[in-house]
N, C-alpha and C positions, 0 to 999 in steps of 0.2 A: 667373452672377453675380446683385449684385443679392440673395445673400438671409442682407444680411447678413457675411457672412465677408470675415477680411480676407482679401488677395492675392498674396503677395509680388510682386517684378515684376523682381527682378533681387538682386546679391550671394549670397550663401553659402543664407542661408533658399530660396533661387527655385531652387537648386539642390537641396539634400535638403526641397523639398517637391515630392511627387506632383503626376504632371501632371492639368490639369483631364481638360481629353476627349482620343476617339484621334486629333483634330484636333493637338492638344499635342503629343500625343507623336510624331505624323507629323511635326510640320513644327519641332519641337528637338527632334534623337534624343539630342543631348549631355546634354541636361536629363535625356531617359529614363535614360539610361548613367551618370550622374551619378549620378542615384534609388536605382536598383537595385545599383548598386555599395555604394550610401553605406550601405541598409539592409538587403543581404546581410550585407557586413562585419559593421555593427552585430550583427546578428543573431547569427553566427558569433562573437565576441568576445562575446556576452554568455550568450553558451551554454555556452563554456566556463569563463569565471569562477565560473558559477552550480556547478558541478559542484564547484571545488573547494572552493565554498562550503558544499555540498550534506550534506557526506559522500559523497560518490558518486569522486571523484579516484584518481585509481590507487592510493595510498598508500591510504586505507579500503577500496577494494576488494580490493585483496593481501592488505588484514587480517584483514577481514571471509572470506577465502576460506581462508589458511593456521587463523585460530580454528574453524573449520569442519571443518579435517584436509580439506577440497577441493583438486585443484592440474587446473595446465591437464597434459591427459592426452598423452607423447611429447615434458612436458618436465619437467628439474629441478624440483620447488619452491620451492629458490630462483630461479629466473628467471622468477614468474611472475607479478615488479610490470614485467622487461626488457620479456614480453609481453604486459600489458594493457597501457602506455605507447605499446602499438605501436596498439594499435585506442580505446580510451576520448575519448582527446580528438578523432579525426578521427572518428567519430561523433558524439561532442560537437558540432560544429564546423556536420556536415552535416544536426543535426538543428535545430540552430541556422539554417541556412539555410534547408533545408525552410518554419518558418514563416515563419520574413522573406519566402518565396516566395509561401504562405499571402497573406503580408498585402499586401504586393506587390498578387495578385491583385486580394484585395479590395478597394484603394484604385484600382485601375486600371477594378474595376466598381461602382464606389462606392457601395461596400455598408456604405465604412468613415464613421462621422456625419452616415449622410442619415437614422436615425432610424429 
């Protein structure tokens, strides 16, 4: 503290901000759990939204495969969208959660905002 930073002490801002030190993590595990859950959920949801607007949605990938006369081996060409729908959203969410986990680790180690 004392570095010219505002530190929330209560309310929603407190729970959505990262714990400052390891002792804060141990002293208030509920704060840590809420922060981790918020970051992982937000990253997963943002990642799923991003694939929709960036041209990587299930519909777009199925169309690209169809335009290139490619198909998924063992499945009919008209079921490509159905098969991709099983994997693309989950892969996007998992990728977003991995980025969120990296961000959380950086926050806990003090790498974000430390210069």
